[in-house]
N, C-alpha and C positions, 0 to 999 in steps of 0.2 A: 778862562785860559786853559788850553789843552795840556794834558800830562805829557811830560818829556819822556821819550822812549829811553829805556835803560840800555846799556851796552857800550862797547868801544866805538869811538869815532874813527873808523877806518874806511879807506876808499880804495877801489880797484875792482878787478874782475876775477871771479873764480869760475873756471870752465869745468862743467860737470858732464860726465857721460851718463845720462839719465837711464835708469833701468826700466823695464816694462813693469806695469802694475803700480806706478807711483805718479801722482799728479805733479805738475810743474810747481804748484804752490807748496806742496810738501817738500820738494827739493829746496826751494828758497828758504823755507822754515828750518830745514836741516842745516843749511849753510850758515844762516844767521845764528843759530844756536852754537854750531861748532866753532865759529869765529867770535862769538859773543859780540856780534855786530849790532850797531844801533839801527841801521837802515839797510834794506836789501830789496832787490826786485829782479825780474828776469826779462830777457829780450826775446820774446816769442814763445807762446805756449805750445807745448807738445801734448798730444792726446795721452791719457794715462798708459795705454798699452804700447805707445811708441817709445823708441829708444834713441839715444844719440845726444848730440851736443845741446846743452842748455847753459847759456852764458848767464851767470848770476852777477849782477852789479851791486856793489856795496858803496855806501856813503855818497860822495860826490860823483862817482861813476854812474849813479842812477840818472843823472842829467844827460848822459850820453846814450841811454837806452833807445831813444827814437832812431838814432843813426844805425844801430844794429838791426832794429826791427825793419827798417826800410831797405837794408842791404840785401843782396842776393843770398840765397840759401840753396843747399843741395840735399836731395833725399834719394835714398835707394829704397824701393818698396816692392813687395810681392803682391801681385793681383791674382786672386782666385777667380778663374773663369767659370762660367756656367751657373753662377749663383748671384742673385741680388739680395741684399739685406736691408732692413729698415734703417740701419745706422751707417750703411756703406762700409762697414768693417766687420771683422770676424766676431765682434762682441754682440752683434745684433741678430735679429730673427730673420731667417731665410724667407723671403716673400715672393721669389720667382726663381725658376730653374730652367736650364736649357741643355740639351745634349750636343749642341753645336760647338765645335772647337776650331777656331781659326788657325790658319797656318802662320808661321813666323813672318812670311812676306805680307800676309794680310794685316797682321798686327803692325808691322812697320809702316805700311801705307796709312793705316787708321790713325797712327800717332802724328802724322804730318799736320793736320789741322789744329792740333793742340799746342803748336809752337808759335811763338810771337805774341802779339796782343790778342788775348782771347776774352770771352765773357764766360764767367763761371758762376753757377748757382751753388751756394754753400750747402752742406748736408743739413737735413732737417734737425738732426741731433748735433747742433753746434752752438757756440756761445754768441752767435749773432742775435742782436736785440730786435724784437718786434713789439712796437708800442710799449717799450720799456721793460719787456720781459725776455729772458733768454729763450731762444728757439727750442733748445733741448728740453726745457721745463714744459713748454707748451706741448711738444711732441710726446713727452712721457705722460701728460695728462690726457692724451688721446685726441688732441686738437689737430685739424688738418692744416699743417704749417705750409705756407707758401712764401718762399724767399726770392727776392729779386736777384737777378744776375749781376755780378760785379766784374769789373775789368781786372785782368791778371796778366802780368808779363811773364812768359815762359821762355827762358833763354835756350833751354835744351831739354829734350825728352827722348830718351833712347832705350831700346831693348838691349839688355845686357846678358840675359840668360833665359833659357826655357827648360827648366828641370824636368818637366813632364807636360802632357797635354793640358792638364788642369791649371797650371801655374805659369806665370810669366814675371820675370824680374825686370823692373824698369829703374832708370835713374833720371831724375829731373832737377834742373836748376831753374829757380823762379824767383820772382820778386815778392813783395809784401802781400800778405793776405791770401796766399794760395792754400787750397785744401786738397791734399793728396787723395783723400777719400772721394772727392768729387771727380778727380781725374779717372780713378778706377771705375767709378759708376758710369761716367759718360763714355769711357772707352768701351766698356761692356755693351752699352747701348749702341754705340757706333758699329760694333762688330755683330750685333744681334744675338749676343750670347750671354749677356749680363756679366757683372763683375763686382767684386768688392776687395778692399785692402785686407790682406791676411797678416802681413808684417810691414812695419814702417820704421826707418831709421834716418835721422837727420845727420848727415856726415860732415857738413860744415855750415856755418852761419856767419857771414861777413868774414872777419879775420880769424874766427875761432873754429877749431876742428875737433871732432869727436875723439880722435886718436890721442889728443893732448889732454882730454878731460879726465878728471878724477872720478873713480867709482864711489858709490855711497859707502862701500866698505872701507875704502881708503880715507874718506872724510871722517868716518867714525873712529878709525884708528888714530888719526892725527888731531882729533877734536880737542880744542882748548890748549893746544901746544903751539910753540913757535914754528914747528915743522909745517903746519898748515899755512901759516902766514907766508912762508917762502913760495907757495904756489900762487899767491896773488899776482895778477898782472896789472900793469898801470892803467889808469882810467883813459889815458891817451889812446890806447888801442881801440877804444870805442869810437874814435874819430878818424879811423884809417881812411875812410872814403872822402874826407874833406881835406882841402889844402891847408898847410900850416904856414902861419905868418909870425915871424918873431917880432916882439914888441920892445920898446924902450922901457927903462925903469919907470919913467913918468907915465908912459902909456899903460903899463901893467897896473899902476896905482889907480889910474882913472877907470880902467876897465873893471877892476875889482869893486869899484864904487858904483858900477852900473852906468858909467858915462863913456862916450866914444873915446877911444885911445889911439895914439899914434902907433903904427906898425911899419916895419921895414918892407920895402918893395918885394913882391913875390910873384909867382906865376898865377895870379888871379886877376879877374876883370871887375870893373865897377858893377856892384850889385850881386857879386858871387858870395855864397856862404862859405866861411872859412873859420879856422880857429887860431887864436893867438897864444903864443907860448913865451915864457920868460925863464931863462935858465933851465930849459928842457921840460918845464911843467906847464900844463894847460892853464890858461888864465880865463879865457872866455871863448864862446862861440858867438858869431854874429855875421853881419853883412859888411862887406868891404866897400868903402866909399872914399875916394880921393885921399888915400894915405892913412885913413883911420878905419878901425873896426867898430861898428855900432853893435854892442852886445845884445844878445837875446837870452844867453845863459852864461852865468858867471860862476867860476869855481873858487871855492875857498882856498886861500893861500896857505 
C-alpha cells in the first residue's frame, strides 16, 4: 500500500508568472510547499529560461489539467536572426551563422506558411521520448537525434516589432504541443538566414493570463498564510472550454458514484463532452447521451 502524501486537501488553480531560470517542476514544488498542498501539477511545461503564465492545479483541479493543456495558448518571443544553435535557443552552442538579414516584408511573407495546420519537428533538445528515452538526454550524450514531424494548429503568427536588423519580435497563438523554438529555427531556415529564440514569454494559456499571475517573490511572502489561499481560483475555470450542464440532486449522487446521472437540458448534442454542476460546483466531466452524463472524471464533493 502506497504512502499517503502529507498536506492539506485543497483544490483549485494558482496562476504563476514564472521567472526565467526556474523549471516548471520547481514552480509546482514551490506552490505545493507554500500552500502545504497534498497534490499539485501544472498545465503545460515552459522551458527553464521562458517566462509567463504557468497554471498550477491543486487537488481535484488536477483532473482538469488536460483541458488546459489542450486549449489555445499565446506566446510573444524574440528571434535572433543570423544564428542557429544546437538547442534552437540562446542557451545552446552556435552551429551556423549568416550575414543575410531579411526585410520586414520578407519576414511577413515567410510567416504565412506557418499559420493553420502545419507539421513541426520538435527541437532535438526536448522532452519528446525516443524508444523510452528523452530526446534531450540522447542529444546531450552526442547521439544524432531524429524526431518525426508532428501536427500543430497555429491560429495566428504575426510580426509585432523589429527592434534592430538582428532581432524580430513575434506573437503566436497555437494549440497543444507547439514548440516556439522550432518556429524560430524553421523561420530562419525559410529566410536562409538561420534563427533561434532569444526570449520567450507565454502571455496566456486557456483562461489564464500572465498578468494575473503571482510572482515567486509574492508566493514566498504569502507562503503558509491565508493570504495565499485567497488567490486560489476555482477548479471549474479549468473547464472553461466545455459546456456546463446542471444536474439534479439524484443525478449528482449517481455521477459522484461513477454512474450516468440525469442532467438538465443544455446547449449540447448527443455525444458531446461536457461537465455537470450542482449548486455551482463541478460534479463530473463526461459524454452527454439522452438526458444523462456518462462520467469519465468525477470530482469529490
